[in-house]
C-alpha positions as CSV (number, residue, x, y, z in Angstrom):
1,M,111.7,137.3,76.2
2,A,110.5,138.0,80.4
3,T,112.1,135.4,82.7
4,K,109.1,132.5,83.7
5,R,108.4,132.9,87.6
6,L,107.2,130.0,89.3
7,L,106.1,129.9,92.9
8,I,105.7,126.8,95.1
9,A,103.8,126.1,97.9
10,A,104.6,123.2,99.6
11,G,103.4,121.4,103.0
12,G,106.2,120.5,106.0
13,T,106.8,117.2,105.3
14,G,109.9,115.2,102.9
15,G,106.8,113.8,101.2
16,H,105.3,116.9,100.0
17,M,108.9,119.1,100.1
18,F,111.2,116.2,97.4
19,P,108.4,116.7,94.8
20,A,108.8,120.3,94.8
21,Q,112.8,119.9,95.0
22,A,112.8,118.2,91.5
23,L,110.3,120.6,89.9
24,A,112.3,123.7,91.2
25,E,115.7,122.2,90.3
26,F,114.7,121.1,86.8
27,L,112.7,124.8,86.1
28,T,115.4,126.6,87.2
29,V,117.9,125.2,84.9
30,Q,115.7,126.1,82.4
31,G,116.0,129.3,83.0
32,W,112.9,130.1,85.4
33,E,112.9,132.1,88.5
34,V,111.6,130.3,91.2
35,A,109.9,131.5,94.9
36,M,108.5,129.0,97.1
37,M,105.8,129.6,100.2
38,T,105.5,126.9,103.4
39,D,105.4,127.6,107.4
40,P,108.1,127.4,110.0
41,R,107.9,123.2,110.1
42,G,108.3,123.5,106.1
43,H,110.9,125.5,106.2
44,K,113.2,123.4,108.0
45,H,113.3,120.9,105.2
46,T,114.3,123.8,101.9
47,G,117.8,123.8,102.1
48,R,118.4,122.0,99.2
49,I,115.3,124.0,97.1
50,P,116.8,126.4,94.5
51,A,113.8,129.1,95.6
52,E,114.5,132.8,96.5
53,P,113.2,133.9,98.2
54,I,111.2,130.9,100.5
55,L,108.9,132.8,102.4
56,E,107.2,131.8,105.8
57,I,103.3,131.8,105.8
58,P,101.1,131.2,108.8
59,S,98.7,128.2,108.2
60,A,96.9,126.0,109.8
61,T,95.1,122.1,110.5
62,I,91.7,122.5,110.3
63,S,89.5,119.9,112.1
64,P,85.8,119.7,112.6
65,R,86.6,117.2,116.0
66,Y,88.0,120.6,117.5
67,P,85.5,123.7,116.8
68,I,87.7,126.1,118.8
69,K,91.1,125.2,117.0
70,A,89.4,125.0,113.9
71,A,87.8,128.1,114.0
72,Q,91.2,129.5,115.1
73,G,92.3,128.0,112.2
74,L,90.3,129.8,110.0
75,F,91.7,133.0,111.0
76,I,95.6,132.0,110.5
77,L,94.7,130.5,107.2
78,Q,93.1,133.8,106.4
79,R,95.7,135.4,107.5
80,G,98.3,133.7,105.9
81,T,96.6,134.3,102.0
82,S,96.3,138.0,102.5
83,R,100.3,138.0,103.1
84,A,100.4,135.4,99.9
85,K,98.3,137.5,97.7
86,A,100.2,141.1,98.7
87,F,103.6,138.9,97.5
88,M,101.6,137.5,94.2
89,R,100.5,141.3,93.5
90,D,104.3,142.1,94.0
91,W,106.4,139.5,92.6
92,R,104.1,138.8,89.9
93,P,104.7,134.7,89.3
94,N,103.4,133.0,86.1
95,I,102.0,129.7,87.9
96,V,101.2,128.9,91.5
97,V,101.9,125.0,91.9
98,G,100.6,123.2,95.3
99,F,101.9,120.0,97.1
100,G,99.8,119.8,99.2
101,G,99.3,120.0,103.0
102,Y,98.1,122.6,105.2
103,P,101.0,125.0,104.4
104,A,99.8,125.3,101.3
105,F,96.7,126.1,101.6
106,P,97.3,130.0,101.7
107,A,98.8,130.6,98.4
108,M,96.8,128.9,96.7
109,R,93.6,130.2,97.8
110,A,95.4,133.4,97.1
111,A,96.5,132.2,93.5
112,Q,93.5,131.6,92.5
113,S,91.4,134.6,93.7
114,L,93.4,136.2,91.8
115,K,93.2,134.3,89.0
116,L,96.5,132.8,88.4
117,P,97.0,129.5,86.6
118,T,97.1,126.2,89.4
119,V,98.7,123.0,89.1
120,L,98.6,120.7,91.9
121,H,100.4,117.3,92.6
122,E,99.2,114.6,94.8
123,Q,101.6,112.6,95.9
124,N,100.0,109.4,97.2
125,A,96.9,107.6,95.3
126,V,94.3,109.8,97.7
127,L,93.6,113.4,97.0
128,G,94.7,115.2,100.4
129,R,92.2,117.2,101.8
130,V,93.9,120.8,100.9
131,N,94.5,119.5,97.3
132,R,90.8,118.2,97.0
133,V,89.7,122.2,97.7
134,F,91.7,123.2,94.9
135,A,91.3,120.6,91.9
136,R,88.1,121.7,90.5
137,R,89.7,125.0,90.0
138,A,93.0,124.3,89.3
139,N,94.3,124.1,85.2
140,A,95.2,120.7,86.2
141,V,95.8,118.1,88.8
142,A,99.4,115.8,88.6
143,S,99.3,112.5,90.6
144,G,102.3,110.4,91.3
145,F,100.5,107.1,90.9
146,D,97.9,105.9,88.2
147,V,95.1,105.4,90.9
148,L,93.9,109.0,92.5
149,Q,91.3,108.0,95.0
150,R,88.9,111.5,96.2
151,L,89.2,113.4,92.7
152,P,86.6,115.8,92.5
153,K,84.2,115.2,89.6
154,G,85.3,117.7,86.5
155,A,88.8,118.5,87.9
156,T,91.5,117.9,85.0
157,H,93.8,114.8,86.1
158,T,97.2,114.1,84.5
159,V,99.3,111.1,85.8
160,T,103.3,112.1,86.1
161,G,104.4,110.1,89.0
162,N,105.9,111.6,91.3
163,P,109.4,113.3,91.1
164,L,112.5,112.1,92.6
165,R,115.7,113.1,93.6
166,Q,118.4,113.7,91.4
167,Q,120.8,111.7,93.9
168,V,118.4,108.7,94.0
169,L,117.5,109.0,89.8
170,D,121.6,108.9,89.4
171,A,121.7,105.9,91.9
172,I,119.2,103.7,89.9
173,P,121.2,100.4,89.5
174,D,121.4,98.9,85.6
175,S,120.0,95.6,86.8
176,Y,119.0,93.7,90.0
177,T,120.5,89.5,90.5
178,A,118.6,88.1,92.8
179,P,120.7,86.1,95.7
180,D,121.8,83.0,95.3
181,S,119.5,80.1,96.1
182,N,122.4,78.0,97.0
183,K,122.8,79.2,100.7
184,S,125.8,81.1,99.4
185,G,126.3,84.8,99.3
186,D,125.4,88.1,101.7
187,I,121.4,88.7,101.2
188,H,121.3,92.8,101.7
189,L,117.9,93.5,103.5
190,L,117.1,96.9,104.0
191,V,115.0,98.4,106.9
192,V,113.5,102.2,106.5
193,G,111.3,104.5,108.0
194,G,112.5,104.9,111.4
195,S,112.8,107.8,112.8
196,L,109.3,109.5,111.6
197,G,107.2,107.1,112.9
198,A,107.4,103.2,112.4
199,R,108.1,102.1,115.3
200,T,106.5,99.7,114.9
201,I,108.6,98.3,112.4
202,A,111.6,99.5,114.1
203,Q,110.8,97.0,116.9
204,T,109.2,94.0,114.5
205,V,111.9,93.6,112.3
206,P,114.8,92.7,115.4
207,R,112.8,90.3,116.6
208,A,112.0,88.2,113.9
209,V,115.2,88.3,112.2
210,T,115.9,86.3,115.2
211,K,113.5,83.8,114.5
212,L,114.8,83.1,111.2
213,P,116.9,79.9,110.7
214,P,120.5,80.5,111.2
215,A,121.9,79.4,108.4
216,L,119.5,82.5,106.7
217,R,120.9,84.6,109.3
218,R,124.4,84.4,108.7
219,R,124.1,85.5,105.1
220,L,122.0,88.4,105.7
221,V,123.4,91.7,105.9
222,I,121.1,94.5,107.7
223,T,120.9,98.1,106.7
224,Q,118.0,99.4,109.0
225,Q,116.8,103.2,109.9
226,T,115.3,103.2,113.5
227,T,114.0,104.8,116.2
228,E,116.6,106.7,118.5
229,S,114.8,104.9,121.5
230,E,114.8,101.0,119.5
231,L,118.5,101.7,118.3
232,D,120.6,100.0,121.2
233,R,118.1,97.2,121.5
234,A,118.4,96.3,117.9
235,Q,122.0,96.7,117.8
236,L,122.1,93.9,120.9
237,I,119.6,91.9,119.2
238,Y,121.2,91.9,116.0
239,T,124.7,91.1,117.9
240,D,123.4,88.3,119.9
241,A,121.7,86.6,116.7
242,G,124.6,86.9,114.7
243,V,123.6,88.7,112.1
244,R,125.8,91.7,110.4
245,H,124.2,94.4,110.9
246,Q,124.7,99.1,110.2
247,L,122.0,100.8,112.0
248,A,121.2,104.8,112.1
249,T,118.0,107.2,113.0
250,F,119.1,108.3,109.3
251,F,121.3,107.6,106.1
252,A,122.1,110.8,103.9
253,D,123.0,108.6,101.1
254,I,119.9,106.2,101.3
255,Q,120.1,106.0,97.5
256,T,123.5,103.9,97.7
257,H,121.6,101.5,100.3
258,L,118.5,101.4,98.3
259,S,121.0,100.4,94.6
260,R,122.4,97.5,96.6
261,A,119.3,96.0,98.8
262,H,117.7,92.9,97.8
263,L,114.9,93.2,100.0
264,V,112.9,96.6,101.7
265,I,110.8,96.4,104.7
266,G,109.0,100.0,104.7
267,R,106.1,102.3,105.1
268,A,104.1,103.2,102.2
269,G,104.4,106.4,102.1
270,A,104.5,108.2,98.5
271,S,107.9,108.9,98.1
272,S,108.8,105.5,99.6
273,V,107.3,103.6,96.8
274,S,108.2,105.4,93.9
275,E,111.3,105.1,95.2
276,F,111.7,101.3,95.4
277,A,109.8,101.2,92.3
278,A,112.3,103.0,90.5
279,M,115.2,101.0,92.2
280,G,113.6,98.1,90.8
281,L,113.0,96.7,94.7
282,P,110.8,93.6,95.6
283,S,109.3,95.0,99.6
284,I,107.1,94.4,102.1
285,L,105.2,97.7,102.7
286,V,104.0,98.4,106.0
287,P,101.3,101.1,105.6
288,L,100.6,103.1,108.6
289,A,97.5,102.8,109.9
290,I,96.3,105.9,111.1
291,A,97.6,107.5,107.8
292,M,94.9,110.3,106.5
293,D,91.9,107.8,104.5
294,D,94.3,105.0,104.6
295,H,96.1,106.4,101.5
296,Q,99.1,104.8,102.4
297,T,97.7,101.2,101.9
298,V,96.2,102.5,98.0
299,N,99.4,103.7,97.8
300,A,100.8,100.2,98.3
301,S,98.1,98.9,96.1
302,A,100.2,100.0,93.0
303,L,102.8,97.5,93.3
304,A,101.4,94.2,95.6
305,R,99.1,94.3,92.4
306,R,101.7,94.1,90.7
307,N,103.2,91.0,92.6
308,A,105.8,93.3,93.1
309,A,105.2,94.0,96.8
310,V,104.0,92.3,99.8
311,I,101.6,94.1,102.1
312,M,101.9,93.5,105.6
313,P,98.9,95.6,107.6
314,E,100.2,96.5,110.6
315,S,97.6,94.4,112.4
316,T,99.4,91.4,110.9
317,F,102.5,92.8,111.0
318,K,104.0,90.5,113.9
319,P,107.1,89.0,114.6
320,D,106.7,85.3,113.7
321,A,104.5,86.5,110.6
322,L,107.4,88.6,109.1
323,A,110.0,85.6,110.0
324,N,107.4,83.6,107.9
325,V,107.6,86.1,104.8
326,L,111.2,86.7,104.7
327,E,112.4,82.9,105.0
328,E,109.8,82.0,102.2
329,K,110.6,85.3,99.5
330,L,113.9,85.7,100.6
331,H,114.5,81.7,99.6
332,D,112.6,82.5,96.3
333,R,114.8,83.9,93.8
334,H,112.0,83.9,90.8
335,W,109.7,85.8,93.3
336,L,112.4,88.3,93.9
337,E,113.3,88.6,90.4
338,S,110.0,88.8,89.1
339,A,109.1,91.5,91.5
340,A,112.0,93.4,90.9
341,R,111.0,93.8,87.4
342,A,107.5,94.6,88.0
343,A,108.1,97.5,90.6
344,K,110.8,98.7,87.6
345,D,107.6,98.4,85.1
346,A,105.4,100.5,87.7
347,A,107.9,103.3,88.1
348,R,108.1,106.9,85.8
349,P,111.6,107.8,86.1
350,D,110.9,111.0,84.2
351,A,108.1,112.0,86.5
352,T,110.0,115.2,87.2
353,H,109.9,116.2,83.0
354,A,106.4,115.1,83.0
355,L,105.5,117.5,85.7
356,A,107.9,120.3,84.4
357,Q,106.2,119.9,80.5
358,L,102.6,120.1,82.3
359,V,103.5,123.3,84.8
360,V,104.8,125.0,81.3
361,S,101.9,124.2,79.2
362,A,99.3,125.8,82.4
363,A,101.8,128.8,82.5
364,G,101.4,130.1,79.0
């Protein structure tokens, strides 16, 4: 029997790359050959993806607000599509799987024009613009959440969940234990999303912590991913407030910190929400206000409607307001434990297997 071949197309952010990596790892173990197409920005995130070759294909973002750049972008995408077609005719993949983002556009356009089987995976609860273009002609559209807004009529939709990195899955704790309500014992607060556009979180959390009662501050152990520009300031604030803390712009072992946290504050990107759910973590989610189609708010709703998370829009995410929420929730052992259970109920730890089964079936 001939070896099956999978071609992955993914954008240049971790949100696109992590599920692509999980699928590639799974099917490589099953004996598949895997190749990948992305752009130069995406190539920087491919170090752990078991794909050979990894091709840089020209791509561009198209915005109708900038007609001249849009015209230039269309030309670049066409050039990328031609290169993708040439590779597919030579390499002959059994199926092409797209994970969204404009770097995936040329590969998906080429695959569908060559009538190859295609599967799309949408990490967010709102279908992205590139995935919308190809959804109707795809064999299936897999989604990370039960709700998938902006799905075109006639598209075949399957809920698989968001594939998570194996190191995250391996670190999932057996159970969640809320901090004692008798005002003793450490409370581990994890703050994530610092270096990739969460300056609001980096600035607000330290100032909010200073407004907490001294007894609560003494119990806190804060692990915070922060921006480079805010790191020294946060260090000074926490030291002056007598709060134990560990700060960095990036944690390579984030799964370790997730596994021991009692509460997490972060953005509501698809991977983050899925990881919080898998870990069974109560959370305070701050959706990125400028996110396309406000998809982070929809992502956050997957946990909030189960009472597993509190959503704080950027407009209300102020030090006083956050301090009030922290004091209320960290003193409410019942909410913490019920929120942890609700988060776990929302998780789909078998997402990689579910997506792989869908891909294998579509490939024939």
